C-alpha positions in Angstrom: 38.8 -23.3 -20.6 37.3 -26.2 -22.4 34.7 -26.8 -19.7 33.7 -23.1 -19.8 33.3 -23.1 -23.5 31.2 -26.3 -23.3 28.9 -24.6 -20.6 28.5 -21.6 -22.8 27.7 -23.8 -25.7 25.0 -25.7 -23.8 23.6 -22.6 -22.4 23.4 -21.0 -25.9 21.8 -24.1 -27.3 19.0 -23.8 -24.7 18.4 -19.9 -24.9 18.5 -19.4 -28.8 15.2 -21.6 -29.5 13.5 -19.6 -26.8 14.7 -16.2 -28.1 13.6 -17.1 -31.6 10.1 -17.6 -30.5 9.6 -14.7 -28.0 11.3 -11.6 -26.9 12.5 -12.2 -23.4 14.2 -9.5 -21.0 15.5 -9.8 -17.6 15.7 -6.9 -15.1 15.5 -6.0 -11.4 16.1 -3.5 -8.6 18.2 -3.9 -5.5 17.6 -1.4 -2.7 18.8 -1.0 0.9 18.2 1.5 3.5 19.3 2.4 7.0 17.0 4.4 9.2 16.9 6.1 12.5 13.3 5.4 13.6 11.2 6.5 16.7 7.6 6.1 17.6 5.8 8.3 20.0 4.6 7.5 23.6 0.9 7.7 24.5 -0.6 9.5 27.3 -1.7 7.6 30.3 -4.7 5.5 28.7 -6.3 2.2 29.1 -3.8 0.7 26.6 -0.7 -1.4 26.7 2.0 -2.2 24.1 3.3 -5.3 22.5 6.9 -4.2 23.1 6.4 -4.4 26.8 6.6 -0.7 27.5 3.9 0.9 29.7 1.4 3.8 28.6 3.8 6.6 29.5 7.3 5.4 28.4 8.5 6.6 25.2 10.0 3.8 22.6 13.6 4.7 22.3 15.2 5.6 18.9 16.2 2.6 17.0 18.5 1.8 14.1 16.7 -0.3 11.6 17.7 -1.8 8.3 15.0 -4.6 7.6 13.5 -4.1 4.0 10.9 -6.7 3.9 8.2 -7.1 6.6 10.1 -4.9 9.0 9.0 -1.7 10.8 10.6 0.5 8.1 9.2 0.1 4.7 5.8 -1.7 4.3 7.4 -4.2 1.9 10.9 -4.3 0.2 11.0 -3.3 -3.5 14.1 -5.3 -4.2 13.1 -8.0 -7.2 14.1 -9.9 -10.2 11.6 -9.5 -13.2 11.4 -11.7 -16.2 9.1 -10.5 -19.1 8.2 -12.0 -22.3 6.3 -11.2 -25.4 5.5 -12.7 -28.8 3.7 -11.5 -31.9 0.9 -14.0 -32.9 1.4 -13.9 -36.7 -0.3 -11.1 -38.5 -3.4 -11.0 -36.2 -2.0 -7.6 -34.5 -2.2 -9.5 -31.1 0.8 -10.1 -28.8 1.0 -12.7 -26.1 2.8 -11.4 -23.1 3.5 -12.0 -19.4 5.8 -11.6 -16.6 7.3 -13.5 -13.7 8.5 -11.4 -10.7 10.0 -12.5 -7.3 11.3 -10.5 -4.4 14.3 -10.7 -2.2 15.7 -8.9 1.0 19.0 -7.1 1.0 19.1 -7.1 4.9 17.9 -10.7 5.6 18.0 -12.6 2.4 16.5 -16.1 2.6 16.2 -16.6 -1.1 13.5 -15.6 -3.4 10.5 -14.6 -1.3 7.8 -12.0 -1.1 4.7 -11.6 -3.1 5.1 -9.9 -6.6 3.1 -9.7 -9.8 3.0 -13.0 -12.1 0.6 -13.0 -14.9 0.0 -14.0 -18.5 -2.2 -12.1 -21.2 -3.1 -11.0 -24.6 -2.5 -7.4 -25.8 -3.7 -5.5 -29.1 -3.0 -2.2 -30.1 -5.5 -0.6 -27.7 -7.0 -3.4 -25.7 -5.5 -6.1 -23.5 -6.2 -8.8 -21.1 -4.2 -10.2 -18.2 -4.8 -12.9 -15.5 -2.7 -13.8 -12.5 -1.5 -12.2 -9.3 -1.5 -8.6 -10.3 -0.5 -5.2 -8.9 -3.7 -3.6 -7.7 -5.3 -1.1 -9.9 -5.9 1.1 -7.0 -2.3 1.7 -6.5 -1.4 2.1 -10.0 -1.2 5.9 -9.7 0.7 6.1 -6.6 4.1 7.0 -8.2 2.5 10.1 -9.8 1.4 11.6 -6.5 4.2 10.3 -4.2 7.7 11.1 -5.0 9.1 8.6 -2.4 7.1 5.6 -3.2 8.8 2.2 -2.3 11.0 3.8 0.3 10.8 4.4 4.0 9.8 8.0 3.4 6.5 6.8 1.3 3.0 8.4 2.0 1.1 5.4 2.4 0.2 3.1 5.6 2.0 4.0 8.5 2.9 7.5 7.4 -0.8 8.7 7.2 -0.7 10.2 3.9 -2.6 7.6 1.9 -4.2 4.0 2.6 -2.2 1.1 2.8 -0.3 -1.6 5.0 -0.4 0.0 8.6 1.7 -0.1 11.8 0.6 1.1 15.2 -2.7 -0.8 14.9 -5.0 -0.7 18.0 -7.3 -3.6 19.1 -9.6 -3.9 22.0 -8.6 -6.9 24.1 -11.8 -7.9 26.2 -9.8 -10.3 28.6 -7.7 -7.5 29.7 -10.4 -4.6 29.3 -7.8 -2.5 27.6 -6.6 -1.6 24.1 -3.6 -3.3 22.6 -1.2 -1.1 20.6 0.6 -3.4 18.3 4.2 -2.2 17.7 5.2 -5.0 15.4 5.1 -4.7 11.6 3.0 -7.7 10.7 -0.4 -6.1 9.8 -3.0 -6.3 7.1 -2.6 -4.6 3.9 -6.4 -5.3 2.8 -5.2 -7.9 0.2 -4.1 -5.4 -2.5 -7.3 -3.2 -2.5 -5.4 0.1 -1.1 -2.4 1.9 -2.4 -0.1 -1.1 -1.6 -0.1 -5.0 -2.2 -1.2 -7.4 -4.9 -4.3 -9.0 -5.9 -4.3 -12.8 -6.2 -6.2 -14.8 -9.0 -7.4 -11.5 -10.6 -8.7 -10.9 -14.1 -7.9 -7.6 -15.6 -9.3 -6.0 -18.7 -7.8 -2.7 -20.0 -7.7 0.0 -22.6 -4.5 1.9 -23.3 -5.0 4.5 -26.1 -3.3 7.7 -26.6 -2.7 8.5 -23.0 -6.0 7.3 -21.8 -5.9 4.3 -19.6 -8.9 2.3 -18.2 -8.4 -0.9 -16.3 -10.8 -3.0 -14.2 -9.8 -6.1 -12.1 -11.9 -8.7 -10.5 -11.6 -11.7 -8.6 -14.3 -14.3 -9.9 -13.2 -17.7 -8.3 -16.0 -18.9 -5.9 -13.4 -20.7 -3.9 -11.1 -17.6 -3.6 -10.8 -15.7 -0.1 -11.3 -12.4 -2.1 -14.2 -13.4 -4.3 -16.3 -10.5 -5.1 -13.4 -8.0 -4.9 -13.0 -5.4 -7.6 -10.9 -2.5 -8.7 -10.8 0.1 -11.4 -8.8 2.9 -12.6 -9.4 5.8 -15.2 -6.3 7.9 -16.1 -5.3 10.4 -18.6 -1.6 11.3 -19.1 -0.4 14.2 -21.2 3.0 15.8 -21.6 2.1 18.6 -19.2 -0.4 17.1 -16.8 -2.1 13.8 -15.5 -5.4 13.0 -13.9 -6.8 9.8 -12.4 -9.6 8.3 -10.4 -9.5 5.0 -8.8 -11.8 2.7 -6.7 -11.6 -0.6 -5.0 -14.5 -2.6 -3.4 -15.2 -6.1 -1.7 -18.5 -7.5 -0.6 -16.6 -9.4 2.1 -16.8 -8.2 5.8 -13.1 -7.8 6.4 -13.8 -5.2 9.3 -12.4 -5.7 12.7 -14.2 -8.8 14.1 -13.6 -7.4 17.6 -15.4 -4.1 16.8 -18.4 -6.3 15.2 -18.4 -8.4 18.4 -18.7 -5.1 20.4 -21.6 -4.1 18.3 -23.4 -7.4 18.9 -22.9 -7.0 22.8 -24.2 -3.4 22.7 -27.2 -4.4 20.6 -27.9 -7.2 23.2 -27.8 -4.6 26.0 -30.0 -2.2 24.4 -32.6 -4.8 23.6 -32.9 -5.4 27.5 -33.7 -1.8 28.0 -37.3 -0.8 28.5 -37.2 2.0 26.1 -36.2 0.2 23.0 -38.9 -1.0 20.6 -38.9 -4.0 18.2 -38.9 -1.6 15.2 -35.6 0.1 16.4 -33.9 -3.4 17.1 -35.0 -4.6 13.7 -33.5 -1.4 12.1 -30.3 -2.0 13.6 -30.3 -5.6 12.5 -30.8 -4.4 8.8 -28.1 -1.9 9.2 -25.6 -4.5 10.3 -26.5 -6.8 7.5 -26.1 -4.2 5.1 -22.6 -3.2 6.4 -20.6 -6.1 4.8 -19.4 -4.0 1.8 -16.2 -1.9 2.1 -14.7 0.4 -0.5 -12.1 3.1 -1.2 -11.8 5.7 -3.9 -9.6 8.6 -4.7 -9.1 11.4 -7.3 -6.0 13.3 -8.1 -3.9 15.2 -10.6 -0.4 16.2 -11.4 1.1 19.2 -13.2 4.3 18.9 -14.9 6.6 21.8 -16.2 9.3 20.6 -18.6 9.7 17.4 -16.3 11.7 19.6 -14.0 8.9 20.4 -11.8 6.0 18.2 -10.7 3.2 19.3 -8.4 0.4 16.8 -7.4 -2.7 16.8 -5.3 -5.1 13.9 -4.3 -8.1 13.2 -2.2 -8.7 9.8 -1.0 -11.7 8.3 1.1 -10.8 4.9 2.5 -12.7 2.1 4.5 -9.7 -0.3 4.0 -6.2 0.1 5.1 -6.7 3.4 6.8 -4.4 5.1 9.2 -6.1 4.3 12.4 -7.7 1.0 11.5 -11.2 1.8 12.8 -14.4 0.2 11.6 -15.6 3.6 10.1 -12.9 4.8 7.7 -11.3 8.1 7.2 -10.3 10.7 4.5 -6.8 11.8 3.2 -5.7 14.9 1.4 -2.2 14.7 0.0 0.1 17.3 -1.8 3.4 16.7 -3.4 6.3 18.5 -5.1 9.3 17.3 -6.9 12.1 19.4 -8.5 14.8 18.2 -10.6 18.1 20.0 -11.0 20.5 18.2 -13.3 21.4 14.9 -11.3 19.7 16.1 -8.1 16.0 15.8 -7.3 14.3 17.6 -4.3 11.0 15.8 -3.3 8.4 16.5 -0.5 4.9 15.8 0.3 2.6 16.6 3.1 -0.8 14.6 4.0 -3.7 15.3 6.3 -5.8 12.3 7.7 -9.3 13.0 9.0 -10.8 10.0 11.0 -14.4 8.9 11.1 -13.8 6.9 14.1 -16.7 6.6 16.6 -16.3 7.0 20.4 -16.6 3.2 21.1 -13.5 2.4 19.1 -11.2 5.2 20.5 -8.6 4.9 23.1 -9.5 6.5 26.3 -7.3 8.3 28.7 -7.4 7.7 32.5 -10.1 10.4 32.9 -12.5 8.7 30.4 -11.8 11.1 27.7 -11.6 10.0 24.1 -8.2 10.4 21.9 -8.9 11.8 18.4 -7.1 10.0 15.6 -6.6 12.9 13.0 -2.9 13.4 11.8 -0.7 15.5 9.9 2.2 13.9 8.0 5.1 15.1 5.8 8.4 14.1 4.2 11.3 15.8 2.6 14.6 14.7 1.0 17.0 14.6 -1.7 17.8 12.0 -4.3 21.0 12.0 -6.4 21.2 10.1 -9.7 24.6 8.9 -10.7 23.0 7.5 -13.7 19.8 6.3 -14.9 20.2 3.1 -12.9 22.1 4.2 -9.9 20.7 6.4 -7.1 21.3 7.3 -3.4 18.9 9.3 -1.4 18.6 11.0 2.0 15.4 12.3 3.8 13.1 12.6 6.9 9.5 11.8 7.4 7.5 12.7 10.5 3.7 11.8 11.6 1.9 13.9 14.2 -1.4 12.4 15.4 -3.8 13.4 18.0 -3.3 10.0 19.4 0.4 10.2 20.4 0.6 6.3 20.0 0.7 6.8 16.3 3.4 9.5 16.2 6.6 8.5 14.3 9.5 9.9 12.7 12.4 8.4 10.7 15.5 9.7 9.1 16.6 7.6 6.1 19.7 6.9 4.0 19.2 4.5 0.9 20.7 3.3 -2.1 19.0 1.9 -5.1 20.4 0.1 -8.3 18.6 -1.0 -11.2 19.8 -3.7 -13.7 
């Protein structure tokens, strides 16, 4: 008993001076899921799969529980969050910051995963932050997607919004075939979509009577994402919300294989007799101007007594789009969420329209091109035992013109906040 009292006394002696200087809060979230997951089989095509199956073999239904970097959720939401704030005298300015780390419930190897870590200054209406930040582009995703941060979410592989994607397809010149990647490790466009975080970013913002404006930028010449920028304009009222967001980078992060194919095609064209030097020069200029990529979206949500929420959003994406082509695509997403006592019924439906060109499409054995448009939807029920404890059950399905990208999953999950 004496040892326990001594330990408590030492801990108190360390914590009390810190608490006297700043307000510190500790919180977190633990979430776990089990899902029955299946992806579609492609028609006979000039493609092969990383899971070893051939073109006409269906990937059998699997039970999955991975919550970080796995083939179910795009990244796990489980985390521990430490926040602090301190008033700086009578200046009206508050110093604040946070340290957040992620972990897995299904394969925990300690505190892992990228999460926001930043420091900043805040006044009554303006603020400044610097560090690893949640991208401003994804700030409104929870307003439009009632299943955000679960396997039923609308971003990425689901085909409802841009994000980290699975089922990516790349041309393999050594095999003269397309490779269909069935593994989960794919790009999330470095936080410039509806998912992920932006490293080494500077954020300036305004938060005044429901009006929110924020702009983020990477200004370090040595950073991989130097030149990237994000912004959001949002207004929230008791009965409705509206938002517009955009992200941009002047880096060429397009598929290098697609760029190589362009170069080869240009070389072939230049050997043809009917091509002029002016045409060749025009193509070269177009290619040099093709380095910048950008995403943008607009949306709104209507609320009725916080018991019914209806949302609609349009997005045009060149990064993190559903079929990872070099041309981008467009999304339309609608959602509804109805609350009845402790139970919440939520659903969304999303349509993806691809701008992919013929040279990047998978071809069938007859030489025809497969389209990449898709229709996706999800529906489920959440039950709140309290403000902190929740269980949920739902189903998500994606139907694409390219059957390789078809997917469905039934999910049972539990979430606990602390």
